[in-house]
Structures are given as structure tokens and as C-alpha cells.
C-alpha atoms as a printed R data frame, in Angstrom:
    type eleno elety resid chain resno       x       y       z
1   ATOM     1    CA   MET     A     1 190.147 309.653 227.811
2   ATOM     2    CA   SER     A     2 188.196 308.994 224.592
3   ATOM     3    CA   ILE     A     3 186.523 312.008 223.016
4   ATOM     4    CA   PHE     A     4 183.349 309.894 223.014
5   ATOM     5    CA   SER     A     5 183.409 309.077 226.742
6   ATOM     6    CA   THR     A     6 180.660 311.580 227.630
7   ATOM     7    CA   ILE     A     7 179.000 312.009 224.270
8   ATOM     8    CA   LYS     A     8 175.956 309.864 225.097
9   ATOM     9    CA   GLU     A     9 175.095 312.161 227.971
10  ATOM    10    CA   LEU     A    10 174.836 315.226 225.733
11  ATOM    11    CA   PRO     A    11 171.946 316.148 223.450
12  ATOM    12    CA   VAL     A    12 172.195 315.908 219.662
13  ATOM    13    CA   ALA     A    13 171.381 319.058 217.683
14  ATOM    14    CA   VAL     A    14 169.448 318.671 214.418
15  ATOM    15    CA   LEU     A    15 169.258 321.650 212.079
16  ATOM    16    CA   GLY     A    16 166.392 321.359 209.600
17  ATOM    17    CA   GLY     A    17 162.630 321.034 209.769
18  ATOM    18    CA   GLY     A    18 161.916 319.241 206.494
19  ATOM    19    CA   ALA     A    19 161.346 315.553 205.880
20  ATOM    20    CA   VAL     A    20 164.970 314.542 206.447
21  ATOM    21    CA   GLY     A    21 165.503 316.821 209.444
22  ATOM    22    CA   LYS     A    22 162.345 315.650 211.185
23  ATOM    23    CA   SER     A    23 163.094 312.012 210.376
24  ATOM    24    CA   VAL     A    24 166.663 311.951 211.689
25  ATOM    25    CA   ALA     A    25 165.631 313.918 214.781
26  ATOM    26    CA   ALA     A    26 162.776 311.544 215.608
27  ATOM    27    CA   ASP     A    27 164.868 308.468 214.846
28  ATOM    28    CA   CYS     A    28 167.635 309.725 217.134
29  ATOM    29    CA   VAL     A    29 165.130 310.124 219.979
30  ATOM    30    CA   LEU     A    30 163.674 306.662 219.395
31  ATOM    31    CA   GLY     A    31 167.250 305.332 219.288
32  ATOM    32    CA   GLY     A    32 168.047 306.759 222.722
33  ATOM    33    CA   ASN     A    33 169.425 310.256 222.050
34  ATOM    34    CA   ARG     A    34 168.215 313.459 223.628
35  ATOM    35    CA   VAL     A    35 167.558 315.881 220.783
36  ATOM    36    CA   HIS     A    36 167.344 319.600 220.092
37  ATOM    37    CA   ILE     A    37 165.753 320.483 216.753
38  ATOM    38    CA   CYS     A    38 165.784 323.794 214.909
39  ATOM    39    CA   ASP     A    39 164.454 325.458 211.788
40  ATOM    40    CA   VAL     A    40 164.986 329.106 210.914
41  ATOM    41    CA   GLU     A    41 162.328 331.685 210.265
42  ATOM    42    CA   PRO     A    42 160.168 332.132 208.267
43  ATOM    43    CA   PHE     A    43 159.856 328.334 208.043
44  ATOM    44    CA   PHE     A    44 159.770 327.503 211.768
45  ATOM    45    CA   SER     A    45 156.142 328.505 212.269
46  ATOM    46    CA   THR     A    46 154.900 325.912 209.775
47  ATOM    47    CA   SER     A    47 157.638 323.276 209.967
48  ATOM    48    CA   LEU     A    48 158.379 322.901 213.671
49  ATOM    49    CA   ALA     A    49 156.014 325.022 215.787
50  ATOM    50    CA   PRO     A    50 153.354 322.247 215.707
51  ATOM    51    CA   VAL     A    51 156.021 319.716 216.786
52  ATOM    52    CA   GLN     A    52 156.226 321.383 220.197
53  ATOM    53    CA   ARG     A    53 152.714 320.116 220.836
54  ATOM    54    CA   SER     A    54 152.587 316.819 218.966
55  ATOM    55    CA   GLY     A    55 156.136 315.505 218.591
56  ATOM    56    CA   ILE     A    56 156.968 313.566 215.427
57  ATOM    57    CA   THR     A    57 155.652 310.094 214.638
58  ATOM    58    CA   LEU     A    58 157.740 307.774 212.458
59  ATOM    59    CA   GLY     A    59 156.025 305.056 210.445
60  ATOM    60    CA   GLY     A    60 156.030 303.684 206.917
61  ATOM    61    CA   ILE     A    61 157.064 300.360 205.407
62  ATOM    62    CA   GLN     A    62 160.809 300.952 205.980
63  ATOM    63    CA   LYS     A    63 162.069 298.395 203.435
64  ATOM    64    CA   ASN     A    64 165.576 297.032 204.003
65  ATOM    65    CA   LYS     A    65 167.501 293.785 203.634
66  ATOM    66    CA   TYR     A    66 167.709 293.026 207.356
67  ATOM    67    CA   GLY     A    67 164.182 293.995 208.357
68  ATOM    68    CA   PHE     A    68 165.288 296.810 210.681
69  ATOM    69    CA   LYS     A    69 162.227 298.836 211.625
70  ATOM    70    CA   ARG     A    70 161.537 301.390 214.310
71  ATOM    71    CA   SER     A    71 158.350 303.361 214.682
72  ATOM    72    CA   GLY     A    72 156.873 305.555 217.359
73  ATOM    73    CA   THR     A    73 156.366 309.118 218.527
74  ATOM    74    CA   ALA     A    74 159.391 311.202 219.487
75  ATOM    75    CA   ARG     A    75 159.393 314.287 221.691
76  ATOM    76    CA   PHE     A    76 162.291 316.693 221.948
77  ATOM    77    CA   ASP     A    77 164.198 318.405 224.715
78  ATOM    78    CA   LEU     A    78 164.195 321.643 222.723
79  ATOM    79    CA   VAL     A    79 162.339 322.937 219.656
80  ATOM    80    CA   THR     A    80 163.626 326.326 218.543
81  ATOM    81    CA   SER     A    81 164.208 328.755 215.684
82  ATOM    82    CA   ASP     A    82 167.557 329.854 217.180
83  ATOM    83    CA   VAL     A    83 170.538 327.934 215.776
84  ATOM    84    CA   ALA     A    84 172.884 329.061 218.560
85  ATOM    85    CA   GLU     A    85 170.416 327.944 221.225
86  ATOM    86    CA   CYS     A    86 169.940 324.612 219.459
87  ATOM    87    CA   VAL     A    87 173.638 323.665 219.287
88  ATOM    88    CA   LYS     A    88 174.792 325.093 222.622
89  ATOM    89    CA   GLY     A    89 176.384 322.364 224.724
90  ATOM    90    CA   CYS     A    90 175.943 319.710 222.011
91  ATOM    91    CA   ARG     A    91 178.814 317.664 220.616
92  ATOM    92    CA   LEU     A    92 177.039 315.994 217.686
93  ATOM    93    CA   ILE     A    93 175.410 318.336 215.170
94  ATOM    94    CA   ILE     A    94 173.349 317.127 212.207
95  ATOM    95    CA   VAL     A    95 172.687 319.519 209.323
96  ATOM    96    CA   ALA     A    96 169.747 318.038 207.414
97  ATOM    97    CA   VAL     A    97 168.569 320.681 204.957
98  ATOM    98    CA   PRO     A    98 168.607 320.991 201.147
99  ATOM    99    CA   SER     A    99 171.852 322.397 199.778
100 ATOM   100    CA   ILE     A   100 170.097 325.628 198.794
101 ATOM   101    CA   ALA     A   101 169.525 326.267 202.528
102 ATOM   102    CA   HIS     A   102 173.086 325.474 203.670
103 ATOM   103    CA   ASP     A   103 174.303 329.057 203.705
104 ATOM   104    CA   ALA     A   104 171.305 330.300 205.713
105 ATOM   105    CA   PHE     A   105 172.128 327.797 208.464
106 ATOM   106    CA   PHE     A   106 175.923 328.047 208.205
107 ATOM   107    CA   GLU     A   107 175.764 331.822 208.672
108 ATOM   108    CA   LYS     A   108 174.206 331.235 212.086
109 ATOM   109    CA   LEU     A   109 176.116 328.050 212.926
110 ATOM   110    CA   VAL     A   110 179.693 329.326 212.517
111 ATOM   111    CA   PRO     A   111 179.530 331.919 215.343
112 ATOM   112    CA   ALA     A   112 177.999 329.247 217.623
113 ATOM   113    CA   LEU     A   113 180.610 326.533 217.002
114 ATOM   114    CA   GLU     A   114 182.380 325.110 220.044
115 ATOM   115    CA   ASP     A   115 185.629 323.161 220.207
116 ATOM   116    CA   GLY     A   116 185.028 319.420 219.956
117 ATOM   117    CA   MET     A   117 181.829 319.561 217.912
118 ATOM   118    CA   ILE     A   118 181.338 316.962 215.165
119 ATOM   119    CA   ILE     A   119 179.109 318.108 212.303
120 ATOM   120    CA   HIS     A   120 177.318 315.587 210.074
121 ATOM   121    CA   ILE     A   121 175.856 317.033 206.858
122 ATOM   122    CA   ILE     A   122 173.094 314.778 205.484
123 ATOM   123    CA   PRO     A   123 173.435 314.583 202.536
124 ATOM   124    CA   ASP     A   124 176.677 316.458 202.081
125 ATOM   125    CA   ASN     A   125 176.039 317.946 198.620
126 ATOM   126    CA   TYR     A   126 179.325 319.866 198.994
127 ATOM   127    CA   GLY     A   127 178.128 321.358 202.288
128 ATOM   128    CA   SER     A   128 181.337 320.405 204.082
129 ATOM   129    CA   LEU     A   129 183.352 322.468 201.597
130 ATOM   130    CA   ARG     A   130 180.970 325.403 201.942
131 ATOM   131    CA   LEU     A   131 181.051 325.283 205.756
132 ATOM   132    CA   ARG     A   132 184.865 325.256 205.833
133 ATOM   133    CA   LYS     A   133 184.861 328.207 203.419
134 ATOM   134    CA   ARG     A   134 182.511 330.173 205.645
135 ATOM   135    CA   MET     A   135 184.655 329.408 208.703
136 ATOM   136    CA   ARG     A   136 187.719 330.797 206.915
137 ATOM   137    CA   GLU     A   137 185.849 333.907 205.829
138 ATOM   138    CA   ALA     A   138 184.659 334.493 209.402
139 ATOM   139    CA   GLY     A   139 188.091 333.864 210.901
140 ATOM   140    CA   CYS     A   140 186.657 330.978 212.943
141 ATOM   141    CA   ARG     A   141 189.382 328.711 214.335
142 ATOM   142    CA   LYS     A   142 187.246 326.400 216.455
143 ATOM   143    CA   GLN     A   143 188.534 322.818 216.464
144 ATOM   144    CA   VAL     A   144 185.609 320.943 214.968
145 ATOM   145    CA   ILE     A   145 185.210 317.866 212.787
146 ATOM   146    CA   ILE     A   146 183.131 318.371 209.641
147 ATOM   147    CA   GLY     A   147 181.979 315.658 207.281
148 ATOM   148    CA   GLY     A   148 179.116 314.573 205.108
149 ATOM   149    CA   TRP     A   149 177.222 311.594 203.753
150 ATOM   150    CA   SER     A   150 176.344 310.598 200.215
151 ATOM   151    CA   SER     A   151 172.675 310.199 201.096
152 ATOM   152    CA   ALA     A   152 170.170 310.328 203.937
153 ATOM   153    CA   PRO     A   153 169.643 307.164 206.009
154 ATOM   154    CA   TYR     A   154 166.200 306.690 204.465
155 ATOM   155    CA   GLY     A   155 163.677 307.789 201.915
156 ATOM   156    CA   ALA     A   156 161.277 309.931 203.938
157 ATOM   157    CA   ARG     A   157 157.973 311.535 203.023
158 ATOM   158    CA   LEU     A   158 155.928 314.007 205.053
159 ATOM   159    CA   VAL     A   159 152.362 312.768 205.492
160 ATOM   160    CA   THR     A   160 149.873 315.485 204.515
161 ATOM   161    CA   GLU     A   161 146.112 315.808 204.539
162 ATOM   162    CA   GLY     A   162 144.434 318.303 202.240
163 ATOM   163    CA   GLY     A   163 147.789 319.935 201.631
164 ATOM   164    CA   VAL     A   164 148.399 320.398 205.364
165 ATOM   165    CA   PRO     A   165 151.412 318.569 206.868
166 ATOM   166    CA   THR     A   166 150.687 316.256 209.779
167 ATOM   167    CA   SER     A   167 153.102 315.209 212.524
168 ATOM   168    CA   GLU     A   168 153.736 311.887 210.747
169 ATOM   169    CA   ILE     A   169 156.704 310.855 208.586
170 ATOM   170    CA   GLY     A   170 156.558 307.785 206.360
171 ATOM   171    CA   LEU     A   171 159.892 306.021 205.807
172 ATOM   172    CA   ILE     A   172 159.886 304.192 202.477
173 ATOM   173    CA   TYR     A   173 163.200 302.420 203.037
174 ATOM   174    CA   ARG     A   174 166.123 302.388 205.484
175 ATOM   175    CA   ALA     A   175 169.718 302.359 204.260
176 ATOM   176    CA   ILE     A   176 171.941 299.504 205.394
177 ATOM   177    CA   THR     A   177 175.114 301.224 204.200
178 ATOM   178    CA   LEU     A   178 176.127 304.822 203.474
179 ATOM   179    CA   ARG     A   179 179.312 306.466 202.261
180 ATOM   180    CA   GLY     A   180 180.807 309.236 204.379
181 ATOM   181    CA   ALA     A   181 183.959 311.339 204.601
182 ATOM   182    CA   ALA     A   182 185.438 314.219 206.584
183 ATOM   183    CA   LEU     A   183 187.113 317.451 205.496
184 ATOM   184    CA   PRO     A   184 190.023 317.095 205.931
185 ATOM   185    CA   ALA     A   185 190.320 313.334 205.495
186 ATOM   186    CA   THR     A   186 192.644 313.182 208.532
187 ATOM   187    CA   ASP     A   187 189.475 313.525 210.684
188 ATOM   188    CA   GLN     A   188 187.697 310.669 208.970
189 ATOM   189    CA   GLU     A   189 188.200 307.884 211.514
190 ATOM   190    CA   LEU     A   190 186.642 309.942 214.310
191 ATOM   191    CA   PHE     A   191 183.896 311.217 212.007
192 ATOM   192    CA   LEU     A   192 182.799 307.714 211.001
193 ATOM   193    CA   GLU     A   193 183.032 306.429 214.575
194 ATOM   194    CA   SER     A   194 180.801 309.231 215.816
195 ATOM   195    CA   ALA     A   195 177.956 307.985 213.572
196 ATOM   196    CA   SER     A   196 177.563 304.980 215.864
197 ATOM   197    CA   TYR     A   197 176.383 307.367 218.600
198 ATOM   198    CA   LEU     A   198 173.506 308.676 216.478
199 ATOM   199    CA   GLY     A   199 170.248 306.737 216.535
200 ATOM   200    CA   CYS     A   200 169.425 307.762 212.982
201 ATOM   201    CA   PHE     A   201 172.322 305.608 211.735
202 ATOM   202    CA   ASP     A   202 171.253 302.448 213.589
203 ATOM   203    CA   SER     A   203 170.035 300.661 210.454
204 ATOM   204    CA   VAL     A   204 173.465 301.374 208.906
205 ATOM   205    CA   THR     A   205 175.656 300.506 211.892
206 ATOM   206    CA   ARG     A   206 173.605 297.342 212.520
207 ATOM   207    CA   GLY     A   207 173.487 296.599 208.779
208 ATOM   208    CA   ASP     A   208 176.501 296.484 206.486
209 ATOM   209    CA   GLY     A   209 178.014 299.545 208.141
210 ATOM   210    CA   PRO     A   210 179.270 302.868 206.811
211 ATOM   211    CA   THR     A   211 181.887 303.053 204.070
212 ATOM   212    CA   GLY     A   212 184.568 305.712 204.111
213 ATOM   213    CA   GLY     A   213 185.084 307.730 200.970
214 ATOM   214    CA   ASP     A   214 188.639 308.919 200.440
215 ATOM   215    CA   THR     A   215 187.597 312.604 200.430
216 ATOM   216    CA   VAL     A   216 184.424 314.681 200.604
217 ATOM   217    CA   LEU     A   217 184.647 315.176 196.842
218 ATOM   218    CA   ASP     A   218 184.238 311.395 196.599
219 ATOM   219    CA   ILE     A   219 181.022 311.841 198.594
220 ATOM   220    CA   GLY     A   220 179.792 314.417 196.075
221 ATOM   221    CA   PHE     A   221 180.412 311.998 193.215
222 ATOM   222    CA   SER     A   222 178.815 309.132 195.156
223 ATOM   223    CA   ASN     A   223 175.540 310.971 195.786
224 ATOM   224    CA   VAL     A   224 173.050 308.880 193.809
225 ATOM   225    CA   ASN     A   225 170.489 311.663 193.421
226 ATOM   226    CA   PRO     A   226 171.713 313.502 190.289
227 ATOM   227    CA   VAL     A   227 172.259 310.334 188.250
228 ATOM   228    CA   LEU     A   228 168.938 308.843 189.395
229 ATOM   229    CA   HIS     A   229 166.680 311.873 189.455
230 ATOM   230    CA   CYS     A   230 167.723 314.003 186.495
231 ATOM   231    CA   PRO     A   231 167.476 311.508 183.591
232 ATOM   232    CA   GLY     A   232 164.445 309.826 185.175
233 ATOM   233    CA   THR     A   233 162.507 313.056 185.648
234 ATOM   234    CA   LEU     A   234 163.506 314.832 182.452
235 ATOM   235    CA   LEU     A   235 163.175 311.868 180.091
236 ATOM   236    CA   GLY     A   236 160.067 310.568 181.874
237 ATOM   237    CA   VAL     A   237 158.377 313.963 181.998
238 ATOM   238    CA   GLY     A   238 155.608 312.945 179.589
239 ATOM   239    CA   VAL     A   239 154.403 310.155 181.856
240 ATOM   240    CA   MET     A   240 154.776 312.338 184.959
241 ATOM   241    CA   GLU     A   241 152.766 315.253 183.569
242 ATOM   242    CA   ASN     A   242 150.067 312.980 182.121
243 ATOM   243    CA   TRP     A   243 149.736 310.864 185.265
244 ATOM   244    CA   GLY     A   244 146.264 311.349 186.689
245 ATOM   245    CA   VAL     A   245 145.166 312.895 183.392
246 ATOM   246    CA   ILE     A   246 145.573 310.033 180.904
247 ATOM   247    CA   PHE     A   247 147.393 307.427 182.965
248 ATOM   248    CA   GLY     A   248 146.592 306.160 186.432
249 ATOM   249    CA   GLY     A   249 142.999 307.268 186.791
250 ATOM   250    CA   ASN     A   250 142.572 310.354 188.967
251 ATOM   251    CA   ASP     A   251 145.197 309.555 191.605
252 ATOM   252    CA   ARG     A   252 148.040 311.858 190.607
253 ATOM   253    CA   LYS     A   253 149.883 311.167 193.862
254 ATOM   254    CA   SER     A   254 150.304 307.489 192.988
255 ATOM   255    CA   TYR     A   255 153.021 308.335 190.446
256 ATOM   256    CA   SER     A   256 156.489 306.921 191.092
257 ATOM   257    CA   ILE     A   257 159.572 307.556 188.974
258 ATOM   258    CA   TYR     A   258 160.725 304.007 189.791
259 ATOM   259    CA   SER     A   259 157.521 302.262 188.729
260 ATOM   260    CA   HIS     A   260 156.398 304.447 185.861
261 ATOM   261    CA   ALA     A   261 159.399 306.260 184.320
262 ATOM   262    CA   TYR     A   262 162.426 304.023 184.622
263 ATOM   263    CA   CYS     A   263 163.050 301.791 181.638
264 ATOM   264    CA   ARG     A   264 165.994 300.312 179.756
265 ATOM   265    CA   SER     A   265 166.539 303.396 177.582
266 ATOM   266    CA   ILE     A   266 166.604 305.769 180.552
267 ATOM   267    CA   ALA     A   267 168.907 303.318 182.350
268 ATOM   268    CA   GLU     A   268 171.372 303.585 179.472
269 ATOM   269    CA   VAL     A   269 171.403 307.371 179.914
270 ATOM   270    CA   GLN     A   270 171.879 307.014 183.679
271 ATOM   271    CA   TYR     A   271 174.794 304.664 183.125
272 ATOM   272    CA   ALA     A   272 176.405 307.042 180.616
273 ATOM   273    CA   PHE     A   273 175.904 309.896 183.131
274 ATOM   274    CA   TYR     A   274 177.602 307.745 185.796
275 ATOM   275    CA   LEU     A   275 180.568 306.947 183.537
276 ATOM   276    CA   GLU     A   276 181.143 310.693 183.136
277 ATOM   277    CA   GLU     A   277 181.208 310.974 186.942
278 ATOM   278    CA   VAL     A   278 183.745 308.136 187.085
279 ATOM   279    CA   ALA     A   279 185.908 309.869 184.481
280 ATOM   280    CA   LEU     A   280 185.822 313.078 186.535
281 ATOM   281    CA   ALA     A   281 186.779 311.295 189.754
282 ATOM   282    CA   GLU     A   282 189.658 309.516 188.037
283 ATOM   283    CA   ALA     A   283 190.935 312.723 186.411
284 ATOM   284    CA   ILE     A   284 190.962 314.508 189.785
285 ATOM   285    CA   GLY     A   285 192.368 311.525 191.676
286 ATOM   286    CA   VAL     A   286 189.533 310.916 194.139
287 ATOM   287    CA   GLY     A   287 187.261 307.944 194.709
288 ATOM   288    CA   ILE     A   288 183.652 307.234 193.825
289 ATOM   289    CA   GLN     A   289 181.170 304.502 194.722
290 ATOM   290    CA   ARG     A   290 181.531 301.807 192.044
291 ATOM   291    CA   TYR     A   291 178.541 300.054 190.475
292 ATOM   292    CA   PRO     A   292 178.354 297.448 187.718
293 ATOM   293    CA   LYS     A   293 176.049 298.254 184.811
294 ATOM   294    CA   GLN     A   294 173.595 295.570 185.935
295 ATOM   295    CA   ASN     A   295 172.568 297.699 188.919
296 ATOM   296    CA   PHE     A   296 171.362 300.418 186.540
297 ATOM   297    CA   LEU     A   297 169.262 297.902 184.602
298 ATOM   298    CA   SER     A   298 166.795 297.642 187.462
299 ATOM   299    CA   ARG     A   299 163.663 299.439 188.657
300 ATOM   300    CA   THR     A   300 165.514 300.455 191.852
301 ATOM   301    CA   SER     A   301 168.686 301.335 189.902
302 ATOM   302    CA   ILE     A   302 171.692 302.153 192.124
303 ATOM   303    CA   LEU     A   303 169.427 303.078 195.038
304 ATOM   304    CA   GLY     A   304 168.563 299.396 195.535
305 ATOM   305    CA   PRO     A   305 172.015 298.401 196.872
306 ATOM   306    CA   GLU     A   306 171.757 301.145 199.497
307 ATOM   307    CA   TYR     A   307 168.941 299.393 201.340
308 ATOM   308    CA   MET     A   308 168.778 295.853 199.880
309 ATOM   309    CA   GLY     A   309 172.397 295.022 199.035
310 ATOM   310    CA   GLU     A   310 174.303 294.638 195.770
311 ATOM   311    CA   ASP     A   311 172.141 291.772 194.497
312 ATOM   312    CA   CYS     A   312 168.958 293.886 194.389
313 ATOM   313    CA   ILE     A   313 167.835 293.734 190.738
314 ATOM   314    CA   ILE     A   314 164.214 294.258 189.655
315 ATOM   315    CA   PRO     A   315 163.989 293.695 185.864
316 ATOM   316    CA   PHE     A   316 162.101 296.205 183.742
317 ATOM   317    CA   ASP     A   317 159.897 293.474 182.268
318 ATOM   318    CA   GLU     A   318 158.458 292.598 185.700
319 ATOM   319    CA   PRO     A   319 155.651 294.575 187.386
320 ATOM   320    CA   TYR     A   320 156.880 296.787 190.206
321 ATOM   321    CA   HIS     A   321 154.726 299.019 192.361
322 ATOM   322    CA   THR     A   322 155.947 301.158 195.213
323 ATOM   323    CA   ALA     A   323 153.749 301.133 198.292
324 ATOM   324    CA   GLU     A   324 152.960 304.803 197.710
325 ATOM   325    CA   GLY     A   325 153.700 307.427 195.110
326 ATOM   326    CA   THR     A   326 157.286 308.577 195.406
327 ATOM   327    CA   GLY     A   327 156.937 311.376 192.855
328 ATOM   328    CA   PRO     A   328 158.177 313.673 191.585
329 ATOM   329    CA   PHE     A   329 154.895 315.273 190.627
330 ATOM   330    CA   ASP     A   330 156.173 318.449 188.951
331 ATOM   331    CA   ILE     A   331 159.159 319.537 186.881
332 ATOM   332    CA   HIS     A   332 159.948 322.152 189.535
333 ATOM   333    CA   ASP     A   333 160.554 319.435 192.134
334 ATOM   334    CA   ARG     A   334 163.886 319.338 194.009
335 ATOM   335    CA   TYR     A   335 164.786 316.349 191.790
336 ATOM   336    CA   ILE     A   336 165.463 319.077 189.219
337 ATOM   337    CA   THR     A   337 165.738 322.388 191.088
338 ATOM   338    CA   GLU     A   338 168.415 321.011 193.447
339 ATOM   339    CA   ASP     A   339 170.058 318.123 191.632
340 ATOM   340    CA   VAL     A   340 170.659 320.046 188.391
341 ATOM   341    CA   PRO     A   341 172.120 323.349 189.685
342 ATOM   342    CA   VAL     A   342 174.107 321.609 192.435
343 ATOM   343    CA   GLY     A   343 175.030 318.085 191.354
344 ATOM   344    CA   CYS     A   344 175.047 318.439 187.578
345 ATOM   345    CA   HIS     A   345 176.523 321.932 187.458
346 ATOM   346    CA   ILE     A   346 179.445 321.107 189.751
347 ATOM   347    CA   TYR     A   347 180.222 318.125 187.484
348 ATOM   348    CA   HIS     A   348 180.055 320.484 184.499
349 ATOM   349    CA   GLU     A   349 182.483 322.932 186.116
350 ATOM   350    CA   LEU     A   350 184.893 320.190 187.185
351 ATOM   351    CA   GLY     A   351 184.774 318.808 183.644
352 ATOM   352    CA   ARG     A   352 185.858 322.143 182.222
353 ATOM   353    CA   GLN     A   353 188.619 322.523 184.808
354 ATOM   354    CA   TYR     A   354 190.010 319.000 184.376
355 ATOM   355    CA   GLY     A   355 189.423 318.519 180.650
356 ATOM   356    CA   VAL     A   356 186.740 315.840 180.972
357 ATOM   357    CA   THR     A   357 183.841 315.805 178.494
358 ATOM   358    CA   THR     A   358 180.433 315.798 180.202
359 ATOM   359    CA   LYS     A   359 178.043 315.686 177.252
360 ATOM   360    CA   VAL     A   360 175.314 313.664 178.977
361 ATOM   361    CA   ILE     A   361 175.444 315.712 182.160
362 ATOM   362    CA   ASP     A   362 175.404 318.957 180.158
363 ATOM   363    CA   SER     A   363 172.347 317.727 178.265
364 ATOM   364    CA   MET     A   364 170.518 317.362 181.590
365 ATOM   365    CA   ILE     A   365 171.325 320.990 182.457
366 ATOM   366    CA   THR     A   366 170.151 322.140 179.022
367 ATOM   367    CA   LEU     A   367 166.855 320.232 179.135
368 ATOM   368    CA   ALA     A   368 166.134 321.261 182.725
369 ATOM   369    CA   SER     A   369 166.779 324.914 181.872
370 ATOM   370    CA   VAL     A   370 164.348 324.781 178.945
371 ATOM   371    CA   MET     A   371 161.632 322.892 180.863
372 ATOM   372    CA   THR     A   372 161.749 325.092 183.967
373 ATOM   373    CA   GLY     A   373 162.505 328.402 182.272
374 ATOM   374    CA   ARG     A   374 165.606 328.842 184.443
375 ATOM   375    CA   ASP     A   375 169.181 329.107 183.170
376 ATOM   376    CA   PHE     A   376 170.999 326.591 185.354
377 ATOM   377    CA   PHE     A   377 174.264 327.149 183.483
378 ATOM   378    CA   ALA     A   378 174.170 330.754 184.706
379 ATOM   379    CA   THR     A   379 172.793 330.163 188.200
380 ATOM   380    CA   GLY     A   380 174.227 326.766 189.186
381 ATOM   381    CA   MET     A   381 176.659 326.220 192.052
382 ATOM   382    CA   THR     A   382 180.252 327.012 191.125
383 ATOM   383    CA   LEU     A   383 183.714 325.911 192.183
384 ATOM   384    CA   GLU     A   384 184.143 329.423 193.584
385 ATOM   385    CA   ASP     A   385 181.216 328.708 195.925
386 ATOM   386    CA   LEU     A   386 183.256 325.769 197.247
387 ATOM   387    CA   ASP     A   387 186.492 327.811 197.373
388 ATOM   388    CA   ILE     A   388 188.327 325.364 195.112
389 ATOM   389    CA   ASP     A   389 188.248 327.340 191.861
390 ATOM   390    CA   ARG     A   390 191.846 328.554 192.120
391 ATOM   391    CA   LEU     A   391 193.374 325.245 193.214
392 ATOM   392    CA   ASP     A   392 195.358 323.079 190.817
393 ATOM   393    CA   GLY     A   393 195.129 319.315 191.063
394 ATOM   394    CA   THR     A   394 197.880 318.935 193.647
395 ATOM   395    CA   GLN     A   395 196.566 321.768 195.796
396 ATOM   396    CA   LEU     A   396 193.024 320.376 195.696
397 ATOM   397    CA   LEU     A   397 194.128 316.957 196.938
398 ATOM   398    CA   GLU     A   398 196.278 318.572 199.628
399 ATOM   399    CA   TYR     A   399 193.249 320.518 200.820
400 ATOM   400    CA   LEU     A   400 190.861 317.559 200.733
401 ATOM   401    CA   ASN     A   401 193.261 315.210 202.475
402 ATOM   402    CA   ARG     A   402 195.187 317.423 204.890
403 ATOM   403    CA   GLY     A   403 193.120 320.585 205.101
404 ATOM   404    CA   VAL     A   404 195.814 322.875 203.729
405 ATOM   405    CA   HIS     A   405 194.203 325.612 201.640
406 ATOM   406    CA   PRO     A   406 196.896 327.669 199.872
407 ATOM   407    CA   ASP     A   407 194.942 330.922 199.919
408 ATOM   408    CA   ARG     A   408 194.417 330.807 203.687
409 ATOM   409    CA   ASN     A   409 196.970 328.166 204.790
410 ATOM   410    CA   GLU     A   410 194.465 326.580 207.126
411 ATOM   411    CA   THR     A   411 191.283 324.524 207.097
């Protein structure tokens, strides 16, 4: 009997009450899944408590090559602040929180794991490595499949009024392809197949389909956020901070990094950043999503192919306006406070371990530290956090591919 034979009858558990968590939960409901959704305290009272009354309404322009669009109001079988209650009896688990919140959820998820669960981390941001580490530390031997994705299935924004979040989510675009992988890679076929049972992946499975990375480290390298967000925000900071003051009238929230910051010079920095990622992947012996330089020389950069295909090029000398401001609106946005200490700093650490120069990436960490007043070299995520700091090249690949960790001799 297939492990998926009864999966449609069981609810999907979504952990996370932010824009991505709410979006994937609502999209799963609208796609035919029953859904449990959870956020932990102290965030539950503001993020999800109102959802018990109103549900979540998906809308927005939802740009994509094939015109896939789905809107409506979703209501959930369970809304809770208890992770164990949320996942009980579920086979498909989605973790949709920023990487800085992974440990808070994993601490509660590991004791609640059941044999046969399949965990999707969206986006992965090295969460699969951190979850396996926590399982080892807790002595958890449950037979579960764990994997992650290079990005979320869409660009989502919470709709607010007067600073108060409403029950509406605006989807700016829907991905038609995403890159995913399991840890260990021997679980990958089942991991990718399970995505077809999640409504939030419908625009992908009905589009160009998911692509398998060769390991979860490939997925970390293929996350477009650090290479897009860090140069664009840091080098475009003058426009961002003056928007609504000198530029753009009084509508500060109309600012978009794609329309107003990206330019040929920043694209050259993004491409150089990407080539350092490629050099790291090649030195380690893992894959990475490949892009020609022409994709960087576009207003949508390497995000465009994710929802419009490889031919999506919007020249810098042509006007381009997003339907709404995409931000960021402040230097302390997650474009910096997550993508620098997680994405950039892991690249920095891997560069030191594998003898790869990361001058451009290191410059992003330096500038971000100065602009925010935080030392991201000192506080960024480390290889020790991922439990791969003591592995040589052969051991790392053995762990990623087969799940054999030499310190614990198990996944």
C-alpha cells in the first residue's frame, strides 16, 4: 500500500502565523485540504486569535506565467497555540516561520513527532539541518521525512489598516517552479511527491513542477533571498530612506526594491555575490540553481524565472512599477536582519572552511553590521548551529546524502 493512500483524508498542520504561514494554510484549505494552524505565544494572540473568528482571505494580483489564481476565504479545522495539538494525527507538516523562529517551534515539534510524518520547511534556510540536529540531541528516533524548499510558493503581504493587520493576505506572485530537497537525500523522491498533496503547491505542480536539489545544502545556496535582498537593500538604502521624504511624494509604502533600487550597478554586485555562491557549492560538491547573467540584468532579477519562466527579462531602461509597494521600508527589515546573519554568514563560514574567498558576501555583512549597529559576524548563524562544523568534505556529503552523521552515527 502506498504511504500516500490515506493522506488526503488527514489534516495538514501548518506551523506559523505570519504572512507565509497564513498564506500556505489558507491556500491549502482552498485547494481541498483540511488544515490545523498554529502559532506560539506570545504571538498567537495577535497573529492567529482573530483568525478563529474571521478565517483568512487570499487575494492579490498573483502574477504568474500560466495565470493560475485562487482567491477566497479559508476557515480551519483547528486554530491553536499548542504545537503538539496542531500536529497530532497529521501526516503532512508545514513549518512556515522565519529561520530565527525555527528553534522555538522545533523544541515543541520534536517531542510531538509521529512515525510517517513528512515535514516541509518553507523556506528551508537550513531548517532541515537544525531539525535533524535537535532530534539527535533529544534522542528522537521517529521515522519521519524532513525536507525544505528554496523559497515560498508566493510573495505574500499582510494587508493592514492603520497599522492593524486584517484577515486579508495579498499574493503578489505565485511560483510555477520551486527547488526542494530532503535530508537525507535518500528520502527525496517521497518528499517531492508529497508536495502534490498540498494545495499551497498547486501553482507549482500545475506549472513547471518542482525541481529536486541534490542535497538540502543545495537548497540553501539556491535560496534567492540573500543575493536579491542584501545588495538591493544595502546599496539602495539612500533611495529607500528618502522615499516619501524627497522621492515619491508622501506615500512611503509605495517603495519597491525592484522598481526603485535595482539598477545595472547593483545587478553586477548581485551577480558577483552569486558567483561566490557557485564557487562554494562547487568546492563542497553540491548543486545550486544555475542562472545566466542576463537574468540578473532585469528588474525582477532571478526572482522572475520563479513565477514567469527563464525568459522573464525587464530591462533597467524601461519603466517598471509593482502593483503595490514591496518594501523594504527600513534597514531593520528581515531582508537584512534574517538574510545577512543566516544566508550571508553561513556562506562566510563555509568559505573559511573550504578555502573559498567570499569578498562580496563579506562586504554585505560588514555594511549591514554598520548600518544596523549589530555585529553580524559575531551573532550570525554558524556551522555548529547546523551540526556540520566538525565534518570534513567526505563526511558532510555522506551526511547530506545518506544521513550518516559520524558524531552520532544516525540521522
